[in-house]
C-alpha positions, 0 to 999 in steps of 0.5 A, spaced: 222 391 113 215 392 110 212 387 106 209 392 101 211 387 095 213 380 095 216 375 090 212 370 087 215 364 083 209 362 081 209 367 075 212 365 069 212 368 062 217 368 056 217 376 056 218 377 063 225 380 066 228 378 072 228 383 078 235 384 081 237 387 087 239 393 084 234 393 078 231 400 077 227 399 071 224 393 069 218 391 064 214 385 066 218 383 072 218 376 073 215 374 080 213 381 083 207 381 087 204 386 092 199 385 098 193 388 095 194 385 088 188 381 085 188 375 082 187 377 074 192 383 075 199 383 072 205 388 074 207 391 067 212 396 070 217 396 076 221 403 077 225 406 082 230 412 082 236 411 077 242 408 081 246 413 079 242 418 083 245 415 090 252 417 088 251 424 092 250 420 099 255 414 097 260 420 096 258 423 102 259 417 106 265 415 103 268 422 105 266 421 113 268 414 113 275 416 111 275 422 115 278 419 122 284 416 119 286 422 115 285 426 122 289 420 125 295 422 120 295 429 121 294 429 128 301 431 130 300 437 127 293 439 130 293 442 137 288 440 141 286 444 147 284 438 151 287 431 152 283 425 151 285 418 154 285 412 148 279 409 151 275 415 150 278 416 143 276 409 141 269 410 144 268 416 140 270 413 134 266 407 135 260 412 136 262 416 130 262 410 125 255 408 128 252 414 125 256 414 119 253 407 117 246 409 120 246 414 115 248 410 109 243 404 111 237 409 112 239 412 105 240 405 102 233 403 105 230 409 102 232 408 095 231 401 095 223 401 098 221 407 094 218 404 088 212 405 083 208 399 080 204 399 074 199 394 073 194 392 067 189 395 072 192 400 077 198 405 079 201 403 085 206 409 088 210 407 095 214 412 098 219 410 104 222 415 108 228 413 113 225 407 116 220 411 120 214 413 115 212 410 108 206 412 104 202 407 099 198 411 094 194 407 089 189 409 083 186 406 077 188 406 070 181 409 068 182 415 073 188 417 069 187 424 065 195 425 063 202 423 063 208 426 061 215 426 063 221 431 064 229 431 064 233 436 067 240 437 066 246 434 063 246 428 068 239 426 067 240 426 059 247 423 059 244 417 064 237 417 061 233 418 067 227 423 069 221 425 072 214 422 070 208 425 072 201 422 072 195 426 073 189 423 076 182 424 077 183 421 084 183 424 091 191 424 090 191 428 084 198 427 082 203 421 082 210 422 081 216 417 079 222 421 080 229 420 077 227 414 074 231 410 068 228 411 061 222 415 063 220 416 056 218 408 055 215 409 062 210 414 059 209 410 053 207 404 057 202 408 061 199 411 055 198 404 052 195 402 058 190 408 058 188 407 051 187 399 052 182 401 058 179 407 054 177 402 049 175 396 053 
């Protein structure tokens, strides 16, 4: 797995929050560091997609997981135009479940490693896609021109998640934190940091 960010147990602060396995929004995360982090640079915010956004692929995986047993129950009522020996059926089911677990694993890894970090100096955006590709973009806070968020639909309002957009003057003009929890707080934190940079 990519070591884009690592834990460092030497960081301690009274207002820091522990980063758990399923954390999606963590202000002042305890012991989080990344590869190019400077000595006097502190991670202020750690975000990833709200866990509720995983429900679609979890349900899809569950349906495909229970499909073979359901077919087995009703196979007496299904007429097949050919006959498969039991050993071939076993291998076919084994291959099928391999595909299902590969799908679930890749979806989880994509969610887990697609993160965004806000430090007292920079914004770090890590996009991870299916074990094959990851993109890391970094911009300095003094290049940020605008930050805002959007919530769309019932679920985003009910579960309090949305998209945060950070417009910068850097080569990559737009940074987006998609479907993160508490987007209004994230915007407030980034806005406060920008204000401090401008008055520094």
